[in-house]
N, C-alpha and C positions, 0 to 999 in steps of 0.2 A: 304565311310564316316562312322563314328562311333558315338556313343552317342545316345542321345534321338532322336526319329523320328522327321524330320524337313521337311518343304517345303522351299526351298532356292530360293531367288530372285536373279536377276542380280544385279550388283553393283549399278545400278541406282535406285533400290528399297530398302526400309529399310528392315533389317533382322528381321523376326518374328518367334517365336517358337510356334509350335503347338504340343501338346502331344496327341498321340493316341496309345493305346496298340495294338501290333501286326502288325503295319504298318512299311514298309521299307521306308528309305529316298528316296525321288524322287524330281526332279527339275521341275519347270514350271515358265513361264513368263506371264505377263498380260499387256495389252495395257494401263491400268489405274490402280492407286493404290487402292486396296480394304482395308477396315479397318479390323483389326484383328478379329472382331466378325464374319465377313463373311467368312474368311478363316477357322476359327474354325468350323463354321457351315458346310462348304464344307467338311472339314476333318472328321467331325463326321459321315456324311452320306456317306463317302468313294467315293466321286465324283471326286476327283482330281487324275489324272493319267498322266503319261508321254506318249506322242504319237509320239514324234520325233521332228526334227528341221524344221522350216519353215523360209522363208525370213523375214527379219527384226526381227529375234530372237523371234518370237511369237510361243508359243506352244499351241496346241489346246486342248479343252476339248471334250470328246466324247459326242455325241448327247444324249445318254441315261442318261448322268450325269447332263443335264440341269434341269431335274426335281428336283434335289436337290439344284442347285444354284439359280434358278429363284425366289423361295420364299424369299431367303435372299436379292436378289437385289431389289425386290418389297418393302420389309420391310425397306431397306435403303432409298429408294426413298420416302416412306411415312413419315419417320422420318425427312428427310432432307427438304421436300417441304410442308408438312402438319402438322408440330409439333404444338400441342395445348398448349395455355397459358391461365391460369385462373387468373382473377384479379377482383377487385371491380369496379363496373360500374362508368363511368365518361361521362359527356356530351362532345360535340365537342370542348368546350372551356377549357376542362380539369378540370372542377369543379366536385367534388365528388357528385354523385347522388345515391350512393349505400345504403343510409339509415344508414350508420355506425355512431356510437356515438350519436344517437338520444335519447331523454328523453322519457321514457314510464311510464305509470301509472300501478301499479299492478292491475291485473284483467281485463285490457283493452288491446285490440289489438293495436300494434304499429301503429302510424299514417302513416308511410312510410314502404313499403316492403323492405326486404333486397335483393339487386340485385347484381349478379355477371355477368361477361361477359367472353366468351371463344373466343379466336382468334387464327389464325394460325401464322406462323413465319413472314408473311408479314403484320400482324396486321388486317387481314380481319376476320370478325365474322364468326363463324362456327355454323351451325344450327344442331339440333338433337343430340347434345352431352349430355349425362346424367350427372347431377350434384347431389351430395348427400349432405344433411344438417343434423346436429345434434346440440344439446345444451350441452355445457360442463357441466358436473355434472348431467345433465338430469332432475333436479328438479326445476330449476329457471324459466323456461318458456316452453310454448307449441308452436309447429310449425304446420301450416296447412298442411304441407307435409314434408316428409323426403327425397324425390327424385323428380326431375323434369328434363325436357329436355329444351335445349336452343331454342329460337325462331330464326327467320330469321336474327335478329340483334345480335344474339349470347348471348342474355340475359336469365338468369334463375332467377326466383323470388320465395321468400318464405315470408310468413307473420308470425310474432312472437307475442305471448301474454305472458307478464310477469305474473308470479304467486306469486312473493314475492317482497319485498322491505323494506328498501332502500338498494340496493346493485347493483353492475354491473352484467350484464348477458352476457355470451360469446356464440356466435353461430358460428360453424365451417362449412365450405363448401369446397368440394374437388371433383375432377373428378373421375368418376367411373373407367375409363381405366388407370388413373395415380394418385393413392391416394397420391403420394408424393406432388402434387400440391394442396396446401391448403391455404385458407384465413380465417381470424377470424374477426367477427364483435363484437363490444362492444355496448351494450345497457345499459343506465343508468336508472335503475328502481327505482321509488319512490312510496311512499304511496299516496293514493288519497288526494287531497287538500294539497300537500306538499308545494306549493308556499305560502299558508296561514300560515303554521307553520314556514316557513322560514322568512316571514315578521314579524310575532309576536315574533319569537325568536330573530331576530335582533333588533326589537323595545324594547323588554325586556332587551336585553343585553345593549343597549344604555342607557336605564333608570337606570339600575344598575350602569353603569359606571358613569353617572352624579350624582347619589345619593352617590356613594362612594367618588367621588370628593368633593361633598358638605360636607359629614360626616367627612372625614379626614381634610378638611379645618376648620371645626368647632373645631376639636380637637387641631389643630395647633393654632387657635385663642385663645382658652382657655388656652393653655399652655403658649402662649405669654402674655396673660392678658392685663394689661394696657400699656405694652411696645409697643404694636401695635399703640395705640393712640399717645404715646409719640414720637415714631419714626416719625410719620407724622407731629406732631405739633412742633417738635424741629428742623425742617430743617433750614439750613442756605442758603446763596446765593451761596454756593459752589456747582456747577452743578454736579461735579463728585460724591460728597457725596450724593447728591439727587438721582443720578442714582443708586448708591448702595442701598440706602434706598428703592427706588422703586422696585428694584429686590428682596430685602429681603421680603418686604411686600407682593409682588405678589407670592413668594414662599409659604408664609404662607396662603394667601387667595386662591392661586391656580387659579387665574383668572385675567388676565390683564384688562378685561372688568370691573370687579367689582372694581378693584383699580381705574380705570379711572373715573368711576361713583362716587366713594367716593371723589376723588379729585375735581370733578365738584361741589359736595355738599359743601365740605370744603371751596372752593374758593368762592362760592356763599355766604357763611356765613362770609367771610372776614378773615378766619383763616390762609390761605396760599396765597402767592402772585403768579402771573402768571409765573415769571421766575423760582421760586422754583418748581412749578408744572411741567413745561416742562422737567426739569431734571428727576423728578420722573417718568414721563411717559416713557422716554427712558429706564429707569431701569425696569419698569413694563413689558415692552415688552420682555426684556431679561429674567426676572424671570419666565415667563410662559413657556419658553423652557425647564426648569428643569423638569417639569412634563412630557413633551413629551419625553425627554431623558430617564426618568425612565420607561415609558411605552414601549419604544423600546427594553428594555432588555428581553421582552417576558417571564415574570414570571408567565404566565397563569397556567402552570402546578402546581405551588405552591400557587395559589390563595386561594384555600379552606383551606390550612394550615394556611395562614395569617388570614383568616376569623375566623377560630376556635381559633387560638392563641389570636387574639384581643378580641374575645368574652369572652374567659376564663379569660384573664387579667382584662377586665372590670368588670367581676363578682367578682374577687378577690380584686380589687382596693378599692371598697367602697368609703370612704371619704379621702383617702390618697392623699397627694400632687401630686403624679404622675399619678392620675386617668385619666388624659386627654391623655396621650401618647398611651394607648391601643386603643383609638378611632382612632388615626392616623393609627395604624396597621390594625384595622378592616376596615377602609375606603379604605386603599390601597388594601386590599384583594378583596373588592367589585369592585374596579376599574379594576383589572386584571381579575376577574371572569366575569365581564360584557363584557370585550373584548373577553374573551374566548367563551362566549355564542354567541356573535355576529359573531365571526369567524366561529363557528360551524354551525350557522344558514345560513350564506351565502355560506358555502362550496359547497352545491349542485349547486349554480349558476355558478360556474366556468366551469361546463360541458356544459353550454349553449353558443353556439358560439356568439350569438348576445350580450350577457352580457360581455364576454371578449373583443369582438370587440369594444364595447362602450368605454371602458377605453383606448384601443389602439388608438382609434380615437382622444382621448383628446391630444395625443402627437402632432398632427398636428394642433390642435385648441386651442391655449393657452388662447385666450379670453374667450372661453366657460368654460375652467377650472377655470379661475378667477371668472367668474360669479357664477359658482356652489359653489366655496369655500366661496364667499361673502354671498350668499343667505343662505347657511346652517349655517354659523356663526351668521348671524342676527337672525336666528330662534332659535338656542340653547343658544345664548349669551355667547359663550365660544369658543375661537380659539383652546384651548387644546382639546375640544371634537371633533372638525372637524379633527384635525391632528390625533387624536386617531382612528377615523374611517378610515382614510387613512392607518394608520399602520395595522389595521385589514385586509384591502384589500391586503396590501403588504405581510402579513403573509401567505395569501392564494395564493400568486403569481399572483394576478389579476391586479395589477397596477404597471407599471414600473416608475422609477424616473422621466423621462422626462414628463410623463403625470401627475405626482403628484405635480411637482413644481408650475405650474399655480394655482392649488387648494390651495397650501400653501400661495401663494401671496394673493389670494382672501380671505383666512381665516384671514390673518392679516388685510386686509382692512375692513373686516366685523366687527371687534371690534369697529369701529368708530360709528356704528349705535346707540348703547346704550348710548354712551357719548353725541351724538347730541340730543337724546330724553331727557336725563337727564337735559340738559342745556336749554330746551325749556321754555321760559318765565322767565328765571332766570336773574341775574345781568349780566352786560357786561363782568365782569371778568370770570364768569362761561361759558359764550358763547365763550369767547376767548380760554379758556382751551379746550372746545370741538372741536372748529375749528382748534386749534393748533394740537391736536391729529389727527384729520382727514386729514389735509394737510400733516402732517408728514408721515402718513401711505400711503396715496395715492402717495406722492412723492417717498417714498421708493419702493412701488410696481411698479411704472412706471420705475424707474431705473432698478429694477430687471427684468422687462419685456424686456427692451431694451437689457440687457446683459444676457438674459436667456440662450443662448447657452454656453458662457464661464462659467456662473454660474453652469450650469448642469455638464459641463466637470470637474470643480473644485470639485464638490461633488463626482462625480464618481471616481476621482483620490484618494479621501480619503478612498475608498474601503468600505467593509462591506456588509451585506445583504441589500436587498431593504428597509426593515423597518428602519434599522440604517441609511441608506442614507437619508430617508425622515426626520428623526429626526435631522440629521446633517444639512440638508438644511434649516429647520425651525430655528435652532440655528444661523447658519451663516447669514441668512437674517436679523434677529433682531439685532445681534451683529454688523454687518457691518453698518446697518442703524443708530444705536446709535452712533457708533464711527464717522460716517460721519457728523451727525447733531450736536453732542455735542459741537464742537468748535464754532458753529454759533448760539448759543441760544440767545445771546444778540441782534444781528441784526434780528434774527427770531422773537423775541418778538416785536421789533419795526415794522417789516413788518406786523405782525398780527394786530397790533393796527391801521395800515393804511388801510389794505384791508378789515377788518371786520367792517361794518358800526356800528355807535353808535345807540343804541336802543333809541327810543323816550322816553323822560322822562314822566312818567305818575304816578300820585298819586295813590299809592297802599293803599288799606285798611289795617289797622293795623292787624297784625297776627303773628304767629310764624315765626321766621327768621331762626332758626337753625335745626328745626325738619324736617327730610327728610325721607320719607318712604323707599327710595332706600338704605339707610344705615342700615336698620333693619337687613339685612342678616349678618352684622358684629356687633354683640352686643356691643363689647368693644367701638367701635366708636360711636354707637348709644347712649350709656350711656354718652359718652363725649359730644355729641350734646345736650342731655337733660340738662347736667350741664351748658352749655353755655346759654341755654334758661332760666334756673332758675336764673342765674346771671343777665340776662337781666331783668327778673321779679323783682329780688331783688333791682336792681338799681331804678326801677320805685317806689317800695315801700319805699325805703330810701328817694327818692325825695319827696314823699308824706308826710312822717313824718317830714322832714325838713321844708317844707312849711306850715305845719299845724299850727304851732305856730304863724307864720306871719298872716295867715288868721284869727286866733282868735283875735290877738291883734288889727289889723287894720280894722277889719270888712270888709275885701276885698271880695266882693261877686264874682268878676271875678275869683279870686284865688280859692274860694270855689267851683265854677263850674269846674275849671280845675282839681281839686283834685277828684271830682266825676267822671270826664271822665277818669282819670288815673286808678281809681278803676275798671272801666269797662274793661280797658286793662289788668289789673291784672287778673280779672275773666276770660277773654278770653284766656289768656295764661294758666291759671290753667285748663281750660276745654280742652285745646289742649295737655298739658303735661301729664295729668293723663292717658288718653287712649293710648298715645304713649308709656309710660312706661309699660302699660299692654301688649302692643304688643311685647315689648322687652322680657317680662316675658314668652310669648308664644314661644319664640325661644328656641333653645337648648343652655341654658346658664349655667355657672358655679354657684356654691354656693356663691362665692364672688360677682359675678355680680348680683345675685338675691338679696343679702343683700344690695348692693349698690342701686339697684332700689327701695327697700323699704325705705331706708334713703332719697332718692330723693323725694319720695312722702310725707314723713313727713315734709321736708323742704318746699315743695310747699304748703302744708296745713297750715303751720305756717305763711308763707308770705301772703297767701290769707286771713287768719284771721286778720293779722295786717292791710291789706288794707281795710277790712270791718269795723274794729274799727275806722279807720281814716275817711272813707267816710260816714258811717252811724251814728256813735256816735259823734265823735269830730266835724265833719262838721255840724251835726244836732244841736249841742250846739252852734256852731259858728253862724248858721242862727238864732237861738233863741236870741242870744246876740245882733246880728245886728238888727233884727226886733224890739227888745225891747229897743234899744239904751242903752244898759247896759254897765257897765265898772267894771273891777276888781279893788280891792284895790291894792295899791302899793305893800304891803307885799304879798298879795295873788298872784299877777302877778309874783313876784320874785320866789315864790314857784313853780308855774307852769313852769316857765322857767327852773328851776333847775331839776325838775323831767323829763322834756322833754329832757334836755341835757344829763342826765344820761341814759335815754332810748335810745337816739341816739348812745351813746357809746356802749351800749350792742348790738344794731343792727349792728353797724360797726364791732365789734368783731366777731359776728356770721357770717356775710357775708364774712369777711376776712378768717375765719376758713374754710368756705365752699369752697371758691375760691382756697385756697392753700392746702386744706385737712390737715390743721394744728390742731393737737389734743390739743396743748398748748393754742391756741387762743380759741378753742371750750370750753376748760375747764374754761377759764377765763370768757367767756360769760355765761356759765352755773352758775358760782359762783355768778354772779351779780343778780340773781333772788331774793335772800333774801335781798340784799342791797337795791334795789329799793322798795321792799315790806315794809321794815322798814321805808324807807323815806316816803312812802305813808301814813303810820300810823302816822308818826310824823307830816306831813303837815296837816293831817286830824284834829289832836288835836289843832294845831295852828289856823286853821280856826274856830274851835269851840270857842277858846279864843277870837278871833276877834268878833264873834257873841255876846259873852257875854259883850264885850265892847260897843256893839251897833253901830258898823260901818255900815253906810248906804250901801256902795258898797258891803260889805260882805253879808249883809242881802239880797240884791237884786239878787246877783249872787250865793247864797249859793248852790242851787241845781246843777247849772252848774259847779261850782268850784269843788264840791265833786265828781261829775260824771267824770270830766276831770281827777282828780287824779286817780280814779279807772281805767279809760281808758288807761292812760299812763302805769299804773302798769300792765295791761293786755298785752299791747304791749311789755313791757319789759319781761314778762313771756314767751310769744311766741318766742321772740328773743333768750332768754336763752335756750328754748327747741330746737331751731335750733342747738345750740351748742351741746346739749346733744345727738341729733340724729346723729351728725357727729362722736362723740367719738366711738371708737371700743368697742364691748361688752367684758366685762371681765368675 
């Protein structure tokens, strides 16, 4: 044979090549196949030699050569039957008890030791095996030992103390005899009281989120101005149009709960009918999904840019007409920045197994998820805020869609609580609105609960990241509910009137009818409510002035007392309206809204003065005339009737100008100030002429007659001032 030195097997054995300098080729056979490493070892020590042929084609190895072959055979046996394996410790049930991924506090020893186990090829523990430990980087933690031996169960333990945070700490473990077998532990190290900072950080983030939502809503309301009020007050019986208006108003207000509360208030005031409101509520639930969809875009990385841009534009806007739009940008920035703070604050919680398991368990407990969503929405009065928290958890990968959908259903049901509270003690129509909204939401939630599996599958088929899936689920829920209920609004209204019991009729004490504290958060609507209350006050004053002449002429004591009672009502309304307008002024309102509030107070003041003149002065003269059995002369009575008629005309013009916000009517009312003043001077002279003629009636009623002329002129002056206050400033 030629070539490289070889040990050649029979055909039944694989051919192996061994190289050894200075050796000649030689043949030998073996009763069992040896691995190449053993043959190489035998070749190196020169223990393989040819000795001749034996039966069964077995060639022998000389006795003196066994000293080279025996160690190799023993090593082979040790590797084949006692091979060691290093792994993280686990209990008999397979649960990890190694202390891996535990949370530690900087400066404190970890609560659990780090445990590894060494076993042989059959999985039996090996005792006395040396295991080495070290910290990756060497500076993040201290170990109580760097090497230890396994006990009878094959366990080797070490305790770690973190020296820094917040950051992960990595600890390595390996076998002394086989460094290639290595496992790595991860410890999540945090600063002391990290849980308190996480709680406060998430709380602060939610607060910023809600403040941003409110601030941007105010900007939108100011930009919309009186259009917001007109949209709600100009509704028709077209349910589809009402749904569109409800969606638009909720996009502006950014809270379906606030929209529903306002609708309850407006219905209680008799401004909107039940059927109109039901359509608006369907749209309001759709409108709130727009905010959630915007949040799902995850613009947190640009939040501070929006905050800075909005702040800069607000500083530059001054009194310009577009000054409200920067508030929208600034508020949107705060919304996303609040979500970012919340997301960063709860990020450490995702390393806690119990925290992540809590959300995973919601997947199999939909009723619990519904209760959580309902309770949280009742607490913050905003379904958008609840869904925003869900999106934050989804951004961190903490909650899957199947666990989030029950919470979404609960968040939508939770919006009913504020409406029910708002309707407490109100008219039947307001109660019907609240219960209509509640039954609609509960019915939609029940339907979604029954179809939760196909609903979840549909949302998953739409794709997207978990946060986008949650936003889509919220939108689909409200859109589907609106489309299902919209065709049945007429029978639904009839059903509500049957199942909601009539309230007991009870005599309520007189008081404000349109002033509602819950509407103050929407200044444009609150100002509209004040206007309605002032019109109610104006109607009372107008009735008082109209009946005052009758009480004078007929000496009607009963009518005189009714007029005194009406003045008490006017005073009560004035005492309620003035502080209510002051509360509106305390809100973040625009300059136009502030000017409107001031004009409203001027009108209230003029009406209150007119009521006082009628009750205290005119009725005082009427009582004196009745008690003295006095009578006016025929000419004097005609003069009083005429000045009373002209004063009524001025008051009618002023009230009409206020109701329609008509500058033309207001100007006409203001111009009548001089007309009635001239008339009062003229009638004064005519009365003096009658006194000179010696008319008995004129002489007996002279003081009353002249005072009445002056009183009607004062009433006319206040009415004309109402018109002047309505006119825009030039």
